[in-house]
N, C-alpha and C positions, 0 to 999 in steps of 0.2 A: 340890420339893427332891429327890425321887426321880429326876426327869429330869436335874437338874444332876449328881447323884451318878453316875448311869449315864454321862452325857456325859464326866465327868472320867475315870472308869474306862476307858471306850472309847478316850478320847484317849491314854491311857497304854499301850495295846496296839497293836502293829503287826504282828500275825501272822495275822489272820483275814480273808482274802480268798479268793475262789474264782472262777476264770475261768468265765463272764464277769461275775460279780457283784462289785460294790464296795460295802462298807458305807457308808451315807450319811454317817456321821460322819467318814469319811476322804475324802469327795468335795468338791472335786477333789484327787486325789493329785498334787502338783506337786513333791515333794521327791525327791532322788536315792535316798534310803533307803526309798522306797515300793516295795513288791513288785508294785504294780498302778498304774503311772504313767499318769495320764490325759492330762496336757498337759505336755510338757517332756521331762525335768525342768527346771523353772524355777529351783528352789533346789538348790544343789550339795551336796557332801558335808560342807560346814561345818555343816549343820544336823544335830545329833546326836539331837534328841528325835524323837518320833513325828511323822509327817506331819500328823496331825490337829491338832497344836498350832499349825500355821500358819493353819488355816482355821476351826477351831471357835469361836474368840473372836468371830467376826463373827455367825453365827446365834445364838449364846448371848447376845451383846450385844443383838441385836434383841429376843429374848424377854424378857430381864431389864428392858429399858427400855420394853417394850410398854405402851401406855396401858391395855389391859385388865388385864394382870397387876399393874399398879401398885395397882389397887383392892384386890387380895388381900393383897399383902405390906405395903402402907401400914398396913392395919388390924392385921395379925397381928404384924408386927415393929417398924414405926415407930410404931404406935399413933396414927395420925393419919387419921381418928378411930378410937378403939378400938371404939366402938359408938354408936348413936343415944342422945342425951341423957346421954352419959358424958363427964365432963370429961377433956380431953387432959392427959397428963403434962407436955407442953412448956409452958414459961412464956410463950412467944410463938411465933406461927406465921410462918415466913418462906417457906413454900411451896417452890418449886424455885429459889430465888435464892441459897441457901447450900449449902455442902458438907454432906452427901453428895448431897442430892436434886437439886442442880444438874446432876449427871451425867446425869440423865434427859433433858436436852436433847440428848444424843448420839443419841437414838433416830432422828431424821431422817437422820443420817449413816449409822447402821447400816442403815437402810432402803435407801439408795442402794447401799451396799456389798454387800447381800445379793441385790440384783436379779440379778447375773450367776449366782448359784447356781441359779436356775431353769433357765438354759441348761446349766449343768454337770450338773444332775440329769437334764435331758432327754437330754443326750448319753449319760450312763451308762445311761439306760433303753434307748436305741437299741442301745448296745453289749451290753446284756443279751440281745439276740437272736443274738449271734455266739458260738456255742459252739465249743470246739476241733474238733469234728467237723462244723462247718458251721452254717447258719442253723437256728434252732429257738426254741422258747419253753417256758420252765419257769414254775413257780409264782413263783419269784424274780423273773422278768421282770415279771409282773403286780404284784408287791409294789413293785418299784422305780417302775413307772409310776404306781401309786396314790399313792406317796409324793411324786412330782414334782407331780402334780395338786393334792394337799393343800397342798404348800408354795406353789405358785403362788396358790392361793386365799387362803392366809394373808397373803401379801405384798400381793396386789392388793386385799384387803379392809382393809388397814391404814389408820389415820387419816392417816398421812403421805402415803399414796398418794392418798387422797381430797382432801387439801389440794393436792397437786401437780397433780391433774387440774383443779381449779377452785375450791378453797376460798378462794383469794385474789382471785378474779375479782369485781369489783364489779357488772358489768352482763353477765349471761349472754346477753342478746339480741345483744350484739356479739361473742360467742364461742360460736356454736351447737355447734361440734364439741367444744369443751371442756365445754360443758354436758352433752352426751351421755355423754362419758366420766365426768364427775362424777356423773351420775345413775346410771349403771351401777355405779360403785364404791360409791355410797351404798347401793344395794340389798344389796350384799355386806357393807358395813360394819355394817349392822344386825345381821348374824349373826357379826360378827367374834369375839365371845367364844366361841361354839360352834366356829367354824372354828379358833380358836387352840388349843383343847383337843384337838380331833380331829387336827389336823396334828401337834401335839406328841406325842401318843400314837402316831400313825402313823409318824413318823420314828424313834421309839424302837423300835417293833416291827419296822420294816423293817431297821434296823441289827442288831437282835438276831437276826432271821431269817437274814441273811447270815452272821453269826458262827456260829450253830448249825450251819448247813449246812457251812461251812468247817471246823468242828471235828468233823465227822462225827457229831454228836449226833442230827441229823435228816437226812432225805433230801429232795432237791428233785425233786418230780414233774415229768417232762417231758411236755408235751402233744404236741409233734412235734419 
């Protein structure tokens, strides 16, 4: 809940950027009213809200429908099940076939939509080496690179990614390459829960770091 609250707050603010860093919650900046345009602008002046409003629903949608996070809020909010050997408050269980839980089926589509974000974040990490006075590297550069790596690990360890690689293959002996991909993703999928939490905390801290530097609350150490 704290992550969602911070994401909404960050999405409503369009002031905190610093060359060459871009807060992850605003990446990619594709709106004309963005002070740090990444690609484009693709969206013109008709968009009056903050640029983050265009892209934040995609990664947030992936998180909210994630198989791992469902376990937490199903028990805490939907009370299905509230605990072991505790009677559910629902008269009958319909699973994810009725509203609102049927919306969880959007997870696979959010997965496909969020894949380009790995490329966007990687591009912003490269741009973080380009300071106004030339090539360099600051602490913020390393922060953005670490955030990109964590996001990639979270997406690639996703259950939908595992299914895409080989979950629907009946005979792996006929698809050896798919089997190798599936086996590699399976190793990461085992740790998907831990990766989910670390990547979520990481992107929040990375966004906060860029904002604090841009607000002159903290300084960004330059290594060269």
